[in-house]
N, C-alpha and C positions, 0 to 999 in steps of 0.2 A: 697666443706667444710665437716668437720668432721663430722663424724657419731655422732649423740645423742641421738637418741630413736633406741632401739633393739626389734624386736618383738620375742616373745618365741621361734619359730619355723621357725623364717626365716633362710634360708641358711648362710646369712651373718653373723647371731648370731652363726651358727655352727661353719664357719671357724675362729669366732672371739677368740673359746675356753673358753668363761665365765669368763674371767678376774673377781675375787670381787671387783678389786678396781675400776672400772668402771661399773658394774651391780650391784652391792651390793651383801650381801650373798644370799639374798632369791632371786633376779632377776636371777642371775649366774645358781642358782640351777633350777630353773623354765625352764630356755632355755634348762638346761641339761637333764631334767627329759621329756620337749616338745620333745626334740629332740631323745631322745631313745625311743619315742612311746607311752610314758604313758599318759592316759586322761587327761592332764592338760589344765583346761579351755583358751581358747582364750585369750590372752593379750599383754602387752609391758611394757617395762622397760625404763623409762626417766633417762636416766644417768647421774652420781653422778658430772660428768662436768656440767650438767645443774644446780644442786644446786650450784656452783661457780657461775654461770652466773646470776642466782635469784638475789643473794646477790649483785653483782657487778651493777644489774640492778636496786637499790633502793626498793630492795627486791619482785621483780616483774618479772612476766615469761614474756621472750621476745617474740613478736610478730612473730619471725620467728618460735620458738618453739611451740606456740600454733597452728600454720597453720601446724606445722608437727604432733601434735597430733590429730587435726583432720583427718590428712591423717589416720592414725594406726585406729581411730575409725571406720571409713569408713571399713580397711579391716577387723574388728572384725564383725561389721553388715554384711558384705559379707559371711564371715566363720561360723555365729551363724543364718543367715538369721533373724534376728530383727534389728531395727531402734533406734538409741539414742534418746529417746524424742517421739517415734510414738506412736499415740493413738490408733492402732490398736495393735500390737505387738511389745511393748517395750524393747529395751536393758538397763539391768541395769548392773552397774560396782561398783567393789570394788577399794578401793585407798588403798594401804599399804606402809608403809616405806621400806627402804631395806638397811640399815649400811652394807659396808661391813664386820664388827663384830659383833655379836649378841648384840644387848642392849635391854634385855627382860624389858618391861613395859615402857620403855623409849619414845618409838616413837607413833605415831599415825596410827587409822584404819578407815576406813569409809567403811560401806557396804551399799547396795541398792540405792548406788548413780544413780539419773535420775528420781526416783519416784516424782512425785507432784500431786496435786488434780487432774487433770486429768488422767495421767499416771498409777495411783493407780485403778484408775477404769477400764480400759483397762487390767491391770494385773488379775484384780479379772474377769473379762470377760474370758479372754482367758484361766486361769486357774481351772475357774469355782468356785473358792476357795476363798470367800471373807475376811475370816478369815484371812487367808496368807497373804492377799495381805494388809489389813488393818495392821496387825502386823509387816509385812517389813516394811511399811512406817512410823508407831511409830518408829520403832529401827532406820531409817535413820535419822527422826527428832530429835531424840536425841541424837546419834554420831553427827551428822554435826552441830549441835548446840554448843554442847560440845567441839568438836575439830577445826571446823573452827569460830564459832561466840564467843567462850570463855563464855559458859554460864556454871555452875556449875552441874555437872552430878547429885547433888543430889536433884537439884530442879524438875527433872526429875520423881526421884525414888520415892521422897515423893508423888508425885501425884499417883504414881501408887499404892504403899501401902497403902496410904489412900482407894483409889478405892477399892482395893481386900478386905479392912477390911468393908466397907458398903457392899460390895457384898457377904461376907462370903466366901473366895475362900484363897486358901494358894497359889496356885502357877499361875503365868503369864499363865500356859497352861491351867487353867480351865477358863480365860477369854475368850467371844467370840466375833465375829466379832463387833457387836454393841458397846461393852465395848471398842475395842480401836478406833472406830469411836470416841466416846465421849471424847478417851482421846486425841486422836490426835487432838481435839480441843482447850483442855487445853493445851497441849503442843506446838500450836502455838501461843496462848496467854500468854504462858510465853516467847517465843520470841519476839513478841511484846511489852510487858513490859520490859524485858531488853535490848532491841538494836534499840526501837521506829521504827522498821521495819518489814513488814510481812515477814515470813519464804519463802526462794527464790524460786521462782517456775521455772525459765529460766535453763534446764538441763545443758547447757553449761556452765553458770554461775557455776553452784554448782560444777563442774569438776574442773573448772579454782580454783576456792575457797577450795577445796579439795586439790589438788596437792600443791599451795600456802601454806596448812597448815601443808601439811609434811615437805616440806623443812623450814618452820619457827619452827617444832619441833624438828629440828636439834639444833637449839640455845635457846632450852628453858632451864629455871636453872637446872631442873632437868635433862636433856641431856647433859648439861656442867658441873655439879657435877660428874656425872657418867662418862664420858670420862677424867675427871681430876684423880678418884679414879683409874680406869682402865689404864689410861696413853693412851688414846686413842687421838691421834691428831685433832685437830678441820677442819684442811684443808682438810680432807677427805671427808667431806660431807656425803649425803643420797643421794640415789636412790629412785624411786616412782614408784611403779609397779600399774598398771591400768589392770584389769582381768574382764571378763563377769563374772556376778554372776552366782552361783550353789545354791540352796537350800537346807536347811536341817530343814526348818520349814514349811513345805510343808503337815504334817500329821504324822500319826505313821509310816509310810512308806518311813519314809527319817531321815537320821540323820548327824551329826556333830562331829568331833574328833580329835584327835591329838595322834599320833602314832609313835613309834620307832623301827627300825629292831632289837635292843635289849636293853634287861634291863637298861636304862641311870643309875641306882644307882649301879650296880655291872659289868654291861659288859657281863652278860651271852647271850648266844646267842640262845635269845626267843623273840616273838613279844611282847611288852609291850605299853600299850596305854589305854587311856580312850575315851567315848564317851557317846551323849546324843540325844535321838530320840525326832524329832520335836523341834530343835534346830537350830541358826546359832552359829557361831564358837566364838562368843565373851563369850556366856553362859558358855562354856567348862572353860574358865578362870576367870571368874568372880565372881565365888562361890557363885552363887545366888541358883545354883542346884546342887547336886553332881551327877558327871557322873558315868556312868557304865566303867567296864571293856572289853577291847576290845577280850580279849582270856578266852575261859571257865576255863583253868588253874587258871590264876589272880585271878579270881573268887572265886573259890574254896580254893584257899590257902588265900583270905582275909576273908573267909566266907561270902560274901556277899550274900544276897537272891536278889538282882537286875541282869534281867540275860545278859550274854555278849553279845556283836555283836555275836560271833560266833553262839551263841544260836538262838537270835533273827533274823538275818539275813544272815544264812548260805551261800547262795549264793554269796552274797557280800562279805564276809568274804573269801572266798575262793580268788574270784578276788584279793582282797587286799593282800593277804597271797602273791600269785604269784608276786605282785608286789615289795611288799618287799623283796622277795628271789632274784628277779633281781635287786634291789636297792643293797641288800648286797654284791651280787657278783661283781657288778660294782665299 
C-alpha cells in the first residue's frame, strides 16, 4: 500500500527527499530539520493524498488512516515518554495545516490537544504549575471550539475581556489559576449553548475532529478565495502536521516566537524575529500582546525599551543562533 503518513525523523521520510507536493511546505521543512539533528518536537505528517481521500470518503477520514494515525501516536509516546490521554503523564499535541505553498492566515491550528477535565489535573500535578495547566486548557477549548465546532472566537474573547475588567487587570498574563478555572466553566457553557453538546472529553475524538477540521479548512470560503487570487489549484490539497507540544506559557523562564535567518524586508544577512515570554505561538501573531525583538541590535534600532531574547535568555539565544547559522548554510 502507498505510504500516506510520514514521521518527521523516519528514515523512509529521509529517503523520500521531502517533496512539498506530498508533505506540504511545513511537513517537508520539519522533516528536513528533524533529519539535520535540530530539536524538532516529535511528530508526523498526514500527506496531501489523505486530503483527497478525505473528500472522496464523504468528508470523513478512512478507518485505515485512523489506524495508521494511532500507530504514529504510539511512536510519539515511546519517544517522549508520555501517553495520550494518560491521567498521570499526558501527551499533548498540536495539529497544524500544511499546504505545499504558504497560505498565511487561511488555514487552521489547534494547540494543547489532549486536555480534558481529568488530564488538565494531571498536567497541573505533574508540572506543579496550576496556572499553566488551566491557561493551556482554556486555550485549547477556545481554539477547538472555533476551528472544529465553528463557534465564533469573539464569544470567548468577550468573556475574557469582561472578566479582566471586573478584576481590574490589563493582560491575560495577569490572571491567576483560579481565574482561568472560572473562565473554563464559562467557555464550556458557551459550547453547550452553541452546540447543545458538552465540550468533547475523549482525546481520540478530539484528534480526529481536529484533523478533519484542517482538511475541511482547505475548502473554506477564505481559502478558496485566496487560492483563486494566487492561482493555486484546488486539487493540491493540504497536509496535516501532528506534533508533540512544547510550552512557552509555563512562566517567565520560557517563551515563543518567530525567527528568520535574514531580515525578510531587505534580505540583509542578520537574524530577525520577535518573541513573547510566557506565551503560546498564537499570541505572537494574534496581536493581543506586543512582541519583543530577538536580537539586541533590532531592539536598539527600533528604540524599544523591552529587552530582546539575546538579553533576557542569552544561553537560549546562543543555541538559536547556532541553529540559524546551520540553516542558512544548508
